[in-house]
VEXDREN-2710 file (C-alpha; in Angstrom, 1 decimal):
% VEXDREN-2710
k/r/px/py/pz
1/MET/21.1/-15.5/0.8
2/SER/21.5/-12.1/2.5
3/LYS/18.6/-10.3/4.1
4/GLU/18.6/-7.8/1.3
5/GLU/18.5/-10.5/-1.4
6/GLN/15.6/-12.1/0.5
7/LEU/13.6/-8.9/0.6
8/LEU/14.4/-8.2/-3.1
9/ASN/13.1/-11.7/-4.1
10/PHE/10.1/-11.2/-2.0
11/TYR/9.3/-7.9/-3.7
12/TYR/9.6/-9.4/-7.2
13/ASN/7.3/-12.3/-6.2
14/ILE/4.7/-9.9/-4.9
15/VAL/4.8/-7.9/-8.2
16/LYS/4.4/-11.1/-10.2
17/ILE/1.3/-12.0/-8.3
18/SER/-0.2/-8.5/-8.4
19/GLN/0.6/-8.3/-12.1
20/LYS/-1.4/-11.4/-12.8
21/ASP/-4.4/-10.1/-10.8
22/ILE/-4.5/-6.3/-10.6
23/LEU/-8.0/-6.5/-9.0
24/SER/-6.4/-8.0/-5.9
25/SER/-4.4/-4.9/-5.4
26/ILE/-7.5/-2.7/-5.8
27/ILE/-9.5/-4.8/-3.4
28/PHE/-6.8/-4.8/-0.8
29/TYR/-6.3/-1.1/-1.0
30/GLU/-10.0/-0.3/-0.6
31/GLU/-10.5/-2.8/2.3
32/ALA/-7.4/-1.5/4.1
33/VAL/-8.6/2.1/3.7
34/PHE/-12.1/1.2/5.0
35/ALA/-10.6/-0.7/8.0
36/SER/-8.4/2.2/8.9
37/LEU/-11.1/4.9/8.5
38/PHE/-13.7/2.7/10.3
39/GLY/-11.3/1.7/13.1
40/HIS/-10.2/5.3/13.9
41/GLU/-13.7/6.8/13.6
42/THR/-15.3/4.2/15.8
43/LYS/-12.3/3.7/18.1
44/GLU/-12.4/0.0/17.4
45/LYS/-8.7/-0.9/17.5
46/ASP/-9.1/-4.4/16.0
47/PHE/-10.1/-2.7/12.7
48/ALA/-7.4/-0.2/12.5
49/SER/-4.5/-2.5/13.4
50/GLN/-1.5/-3.9/11.7
51/SER/-2.9/-7.5/12.0
52/MET/-6.0/-6.5/10.2
53/TYR/-4.1/-4.8/7.5
54/GLU/-1.7/-7.7/7.0
55/MET/-4.6/-10.2/7.0
56/LEU/-6.3/-8.2/4.2
57/LEU/-3.0/-8.1/2.3
58/ILE/-2.5/-11.9/2.6
59/SER/-6.1/-12.8/1.8
60/ASN/-6.2/-10.7/-1.3
61/ILE/-2.9/-11.6/-2.8
62/LEU/-3.5/-15.3/-2.4
63/TYR/-7.2/-15.5/-2.8
64/ASN/-7.3/-16.6/-6.5
65/THR/-4.8/-19.4/-5.9
66/ARG/-6.7/-20.5/-2.8
67/ASP/-3.4/-20.8/-1.0
68/ILE/-4.4/-19.3/2.4
69/CYS/-5.3/-22.7/4.0
70/ALA/-5.7/-26.0/2.4
71/SER/-8.3/-28.6/3.5
72/ASN/-5.7/-30.2/5.8
73/ASP/-5.4/-26.8/7.6
74/GLU/-1.8/-26.5/6.5
75/CYS/-1.1/-22.9/5.3
76/ASN/0.9/-22.2/2.2
77/LEU/1.7/-18.6/2.5
78/GLU/4.2/-18.0/-0.3
79/PRO/5.8/-15.6/-0.7
80/PHE/5.2/-14.5/2.9
81/SER/6.5/-17.8/4.3
82/THR/9.9/-17.0/2.8
83/ILE/10.1/-14.0/5.2
84/ASP/8.6/-15.4/8.4
85/LYS/6.3/-18.3/8.1
86/SER/5.2/-18.6/11.7
87/TYR/4.4/-14.9/11.9
88/TYR/2.1/-14.9/8.9
89/GLU/0.6/-18.2/9.9
90/HIS/-0.2/-16.8/13.3
91/ILE/-2.1/-13.9/11.7
92/VAL/-4.2/-16.3/9.5
93/TYR/-4.8/-18.6/12.5
94/MET/-5.9/-15.8/14.7
95/PHE/-8.5/-14.5/12.3
96/MET/-9.7/-17.9/11.2
97/THR/-10.1/-19.4/14.8
98/ASN/-11.2/-16.3/16.8
99/PRO/-14.9/-15.5/16.2
100/LEU/-14.5/-11.9/17.1
101/TYR/-11.6/-11.3/14.7
102/TYR/-13.2/-13.3/12.0
103/GLN/-16.4/-11.3/12.3
104/LYS/-14.6/-8.0/12.1
105/TRP/-12.6/-9.2/9.1
106/GLN/-15.9/-10.2/7.4
107/ILE/-17.4/-6.8/8.2
108/VAL/-14.5/-5.0/6.5
109/MET/-14.8/-7.2/3.3
110/ASP/-18.6/-7.1/3.1
111/MET/-19.0/-3.4/3.8
112/THR/-16.2/-2.4/1.4
113/LYS/-17.8/-4.5/-1.3
114/SER/-21.2/-3.0/-0.6
115/LEU/-19.9/0.6/-0.7
116/GLU/-18.1/-0.2/-4.0
117/THR/-21.0/-1.8/-5.7
118/LYS/-23.6/0.5/-4.1
119/VAL/-25.6/-2.6/-3.1
120/GLU/-27.1/-1.5/0.3
121/THR/-26.8/-3.7/3.4
122/THR/-28.1/-2.8/6.8
123/GLY/-24.5/-1.8/7.8
124/THR/-23.8/0.4/4.8
125/LEU/-27.2/2.0/5.1
126/LEU/-26.5/2.9/8.7
127/LEU/-23.1/4.2/7.7
128/ARG/-24.4/6.4/5.0
129/THR/-27.1/7.8/7.3
130/MET/-25.1/8.3/10.5
131/LYS/-21.6/8.9/9.0
132/PRO/-22.0/10.4/5.5
133/GLU/-18.6/12.2/5.9
134/PHE/-17.0/8.7/6.3
135/VAL/-18.6/7.5/3.0
136/ASN/-17.5/10.7/1.3
137/THR/-13.9/10.2/2.4
138/PHE/-13.9/6.6/1.3
139/ASN/-15.4/7.5/-2.1
140/TYR/-12.6/10.1/-2.6
141/LEU/-9.9/7.7/-1.7
142/LYS/-11.1/4.8/-3.8
143/ARG/-10.5/7.0/-6.9
144/LEU/-6.8/6.2/-6.6
145/LYS/-7.5/2.9/-8.3
146/ASN/-8.1/4.9/-11.5
147/VAL/-5.1/7.1/-11.2
148/LEU/-2.4/5.9/-13.6
149/ARG/1.2/6.7/-12.6
150/LYS/2.6/9.1/-15.1
151/GLY/6.2/7.9/-14.8
152/TRP/5.2/4.8/-16.7
153/ILE/3.3/6.7/-19.3
154/LYS/6.2/9.1/-19.9
155/ARG/8.6/6.1/-20.4
156/ASN/6.2/4.3/-22.8
157/ALA/5.8/1.2/-20.7
158/GLN/3.6/-1.4/-22.3
159/LYS/-0.1/-1.0/-21.6
160/GLU/-0.4/-4.2/-19.5
161/TYR/2.4/-2.8/-17.2
162/LEU/0.9/0.6/-16.6
163/GLU/0.3/0.9/-12.9
164/ASN/-2.4/2.6/-10.8
165/ASP/-1.9/4.1/-7.3
166/ALA/-3.7/1.2/-5.6
167/THR/-1.2/-1.4/-7.0
168/HIS/1.7/0.9/-6.1
169/ILE/0.4/1.2/-2.5
170/MET/-0.1/-2.6/-2.2
171/GLN/3.5/-3.3/-3.4
172/MET/4.8/-0.7/-0.9
173/PHE/2.6/-2.2/1.9
174/ALA/3.8/-5.8/1.3
175/PHE/7.4/-4.5/1.1
176/VAL/7.2/-2.7/4.4
177/SER/5.5/-5.7/6.1
178/ALA/8.5/-7.9/5.1
179/TYR/11.0/-5.1/5.9
180/PHE/9.7/-5.0/9.5
181/ARG/9.9/-8.8/9.9
182/ILE/13.5/-9.0/8.5
183/TYR/15.1/-6.0/10.2
184/LYS/12.8/-5.3/13.2
185/PRO/13.5/-1.6/13.2
186/ASP/12.7/0.6/16.2
187/MET/9.7/2.3/14.5
188/ASP/5.9/2.4/14.7
189/LYS/4.9/-0.3/12.3
190/GLN/1.2/0.5/12.2
191/ARG/1.8/4.2/11.6
192/THR/4.1/3.4/8.8
193/MET/1.5/1.1/7.2
194/GLU/-1.2/3.8/7.5
195/MET/1.2/6.4/6.1
196/ILE/1.6/4.2/3.0
197/LEU/-2.2/3.8/2.7
198/PHE/-2.8/7.6/2.7
199/HIS/0.4/9.1/1.3
200/GLU/-1.1/9.5/-2.2
201/MET/-4.3/11.0/-0.9
202/GLY/-4.0/14.3/-2.8
203/GLU/-4.0/12.4/-6.1
204/SER/-7.5/11.3/-5.5
205/ILE/-8.4/14.8/-6.6
206/HIS/-5.5/16.2/-8.5
207/ASP/-4.2/13.1/-10.3
208/ASP/-0.6/11.9/-10.4
209/TYR/2.4/14.2/-11.1
210/ILE/6.1/13.5/-11.6
211/ASP/8.3/14.6/-8.7
212/ASP/11.0/16.4/-10.7
213/GLY/11.5/19.5/-8.5
214/SER/10.0/21.9/-11.1
215/LYS/7.7/24.8/-10.3
216/SER/4.7/22.9/-11.7
217/CYS/5.6/20.0/-9.3
218/GLN/5.7/22.4/-6.4
219/ASN/2.3/23.9/-7.4
220/ALA/0.9/20.3/-7.6
221/HIS/2.2/19.7/-4.1
222/LEU/0.4/22.8/-2.8
223/GLU/-2.8/21.6/-4.5
224/GLU/-2.5/18.2/-2.9
225/LYS/-2.2/19.9/0.5
226/LYS/-5.4/21.9/-0.2
227/ALA/-7.1/18.5/-1.0
228/LEU/-6.8/17.6/2.7
229/ASP/-9.6/20.0/3.4
230/ILE/-11.9/18.2/1.0
231/VAL/-11.0/14.5/1.5
232/PHE/-11.0/14.4/5.3
233/ARG/-13.6/17.1/6.0
234/ASN/-15.7/16.5/9.1
235/LEU/-14.3/13.2/10.1
236/THR/-14.1/12.7/13.8
237/ASN/-10.4/12.0/13.4
238/GLU/-9.8/14.4/10.6
239/GLN/-6.6/15.7/12.2
240/TYR/-5.1/12.3/12.6
241/PHE/-5.3/11.6/8.9
242/ARG/-4.2/15.1/8.0
243/ASN/-1.2/14.7/10.3
244/LEU/-0.3/11.4/8.7
245/TRP/-0.1/13.0/5.2
246/LEU/1.8/16.0/6.5
247/GLU/4.3/13.8/8.4
248/PHE/5.0/11.9/5.2
249/GLU/5.5/15.1/3.2
250/ASN/7.8/16.7/5.8
251/LYS/9.9/13.5/6.3
252/LYS/10.8/14.5/9.8
253/THR/10.2/11.2/11.5
254/LYS/11.9/7.8/11.0
255/GLU/8.5/6.3/9.8
256/ALA/8.0/9.1/7.2
257/GLU/11.6/8.9/6.0
258/LEU/11.2/5.1/5.5
259/THR/7.9/5.5/3.7
260/TYR/9.4/8.1/1.4
261/MET/12.4/5.9/0.5
262/ILE/10.2/2.8/-0.1
263/ASP/7.9/5.0/-2.3
264/LYS/10.9/5.8/-4.5
265/LEU/12.4/2.3/-4.3
266/ASP/9.2/0.8/-5.5
267/ALA/9.5/2.6/-8.8
268/VAL/13.1/1.5/-9.3
269/LEU/12.4/-2.1/-8.6
270/LYS/9.2/-2.2/-10.6
271/ALA/11.1/-0.7/-13.6
272/LYS/13.7/-3.5/-13.2
273/PHE/10.9/-6.0/-13.1
274/ILE/9.3/-4.6/-16.3
275/GLU/12.7/-4.6/-18.1
276/LYS/13.2/-8.3/-17.3
277/GLU/9.7/-9.2/-18.3
278/THR/9.4/-7.2/-21.6
279/ASN/13.0/-6.6/-22.6
280/HIS/12.2/-2.9/-22.5
281/LYS/15.8/-1.6/-22.4
282/GLY/16.7/1.7/-20.6
283/LEU/13.5/1.9/-18.5
284/PHE/15.3/0.8/-15.3
285/GLU/18.4/2.8/-16.0
286/ASP/16.4/6.0/-16.2
287/PHE/14.8/5.4/-12.8
288/TYR/18.0/4.1/-11.2
289/SER/20.3/7.0/-12.3
290/TYR/17.7/9.6/-11.2
291/GLU/17.6/8.2/-7.6
292/GLU/21.3/7.6/-7.6
293/LYS/22.0/11.2/-8.4
294/ARG/19.6/12.3/-5.7
295/ASN/21.2/9.9/-3.2
296/THR/17.7/9.0/-2.1
297/PHE/18.6/6.0/0.1
298/ALA/21.7/7.4/1.9
299/SER/20.1/7.2/5.3
300/SER/19.4/3.5/5.1
301/LYS/22.2/1.0/4.6
302/GLU/19.6/-1.8/4.1
303/LEU/17.7/0.1/1.3
304/THR/21.0/1.3/-0.2
305/ARG/22.1/-2.3/-0.5
306/ILE/18.8/-3.4/-2.1
307/PHE/19.1/-0.4/-4.5
308/GLU/22.6/-1.5/-5.5
309/LEU/21.6/-5.1/-5.8
310/ALA/18.8/-4.2/-8.2
311/LYS/21.5/-2.9/-10.6
312/TRP/22.7/-6.4/-11.2
END
């Protein structure tokens, strides 16, 4: 099996898991956003780190099947083990055996849950009191779990396959984690992961729009840019998060270009998945021909190959 086939199979397995349990995507998204905001605001690097993000990804995708670690301490990390078993096992082992890492992982999960449910704990009460702007930003960003992606609505996808931004972000995030393990590109992995987490930021205020190059689309883009002033207002690291979004939009770095291409590839591959699952003919072809015409993946031979493989 080629690397591209391996990554394509990985993606479809991730989608199958997330499709069965949409809540896992939402929980992962909210926890990863919390970890990133908290880590950058407090300058605690163990929170805002690729290891923390990937641990949250693994734990939420596999939580319901209790596949993280069996009683004999053997880890069953499908589909991650198909990519790099030792790498993902090491992440789980590090968090499960190191009290410091484990405590910080628990803080992320507990405080995210408390902020979501509005059940106050000592930690969230302090956060609301001392860092109200942090809580405001988190509350804006968690709205993305309610933003349905209009491309699926426009194409009359069945109700159970309609997708929100949180699921889309989780699928992208899993894909890029596997992409870095397989190809080991000379890029900043953490920055790419954080760009994925925040690239839909504007939609937390202005909802989703279809990127068709029209004037209304351009206006929506300008409105999203204005949303930066609302969502990240008064954060200590406001400029860092603003720059992440602008970097993605401008596509001037390798990380931004990769994130943009995976953003578009996710829609193509998800359409192919829905066609297979529901016999909804023509849905995939619509996405595929649009990106083919735009030559979206021309700068990446790996993603071009995956794009072409999806056709079959």
